N, C-alpha and C positions, 0 to 999 in steps of 0.2 A: 737459418732463419727463414721461416716461410713468409711469402708475400701475401698479402690480403688483396684479392682481386675485387674489382668493383661489383662483379656479380655476386660474390659471397657476402659482400658488405650489404647490398641490396636485399639479398635473401634474409639476412640476419635482421635487418630493419623491418622487413615486411612481417617476419615472424613475431618479432617484438610488439609491433603495432597490433597484430591480430590477437595476441594474448592479452594486451592491455584493453582492447575493445571488448573482449569477452568479459574481463573483470568488471567492466562498467555496468553490466547487466542492462540490456536494452529495455526500453520502455515497453510493457506488454498491455498498455491500455491506450485508448484514443482520447483526443481532446474532448470529444462529446461525452465520454464516460466520467469526466471530472465534474464534480458538483462543487460550487463555491461555498465557503464557510458561511457567508451571509445568507444564502439560500437555505442551507440546512438549519442554521439558528432560527430563521424565521419559521420554518416548518416545526421545529421542536417547540417554540414559543406559542404557535397557534394551536398546538395539540391536535392538528387535523392531518390525516394521511402521513403520519410519521413512519418512515421506512424502518426495516430492521437495521439497526446500526451496530457494526461489529468493530470492536477495538482489537487490532491484530498486532498491537505493540506492547510495550512494557507495562502499560496501565491504562485503564479507562478514565477519561476526563470528561467526556460529553455525556450529558443527561440521557437516559433510556438506551445507552449503549451496553452491549453485552461484552464483558471482558473475556476475550478468547485467550489472550496472551500472545507472546511472539510466535510467528509462524516460520521462523528460520530454523526450526528444528523438526525432526520427524514427530516428536511428541506434540508440538504445536500445530503441525499439519493434521495430525490424527484428531486433536481436539476440535479444530475447525470443521473437519469432515463429519465428525459425530454430530456437532451442532447443526450442521446444514442438512443432515439427513432427514430432519423433521420439517424442513422448510420447503414450500412449493417453489418449483423452478422459475416461476414468473413473479415471485414476491420481490417488491422494491427493497434493495439492500444497499446500504452504504458502508464501505469499509474505510478505516483510517488507522494510521500508526502515529505519525507526528514525532518520532524519536530523533529524526535528523532530516536533512534535505533528501528529497526523492532520489537523487542520484546515488546516495549512500545507504538508503533504507534497505535493511536486510529482510523486511517483513511483508511489504506490499506486493511485490512480485510473486512470491510463493502463494500468497492468499488469492491473488487474481488467477493464478494458474489453477488452483483448486476450484474456484468458481467456473472457469472455463471447462475444466475436465468433467465437472459434475453437471454441466450444461445448464447453468443458470443464465437467464436471459435478461435480467433487469437489474444489474448491479452497477454501482458507481463508486468512484474513489474520491474521498474528500480531498479537495485541492489544498494541501498544506505543503507547499514547495520548500518551506524553510524548517518549521517544526510546529508542534502543537502550541507552544508558549507564544511564538510571534504571530502565527496565522490564526490563532483561535482565542487563547486566553487574554492576550494583550489587547485585543480588539473588543473585549467585554462580552463575548458570546457566552451562552450559559455553560456552567461547569458543574460537576458533581461536587457537592460539599462533603468534606471529610469530617463532619460533626456527628 
């Protein structure tokens, strides 16, 4: 029977910690790039200087948003890139998903990577730390009616 040394145990622990950290997908936006729901709702309601609003999740809920769809697949990324080809690099853009808490969201990070790679300079992420229902709909902000 082999003995497990402290060194091999520490190495295995470090390896597991490293893999778990990578699985959490580090945040690729800054606090300054977050836009609060109340701010975007007020802008939409005022109908003045409304940014390009892109839904990169499973469905568009916010008025005036363009439904790109999920960006956690190559097809979704291609759809986002195709839409952005017609947009000026300094155009104000807000992206949102809202499917789940940010730490689990499979869509916002890839969308932000596309914006960075395509050299957009004026994009924000809608601050929906929980989900679209809790952070937008339940607060009475405007939603797209399905009628």
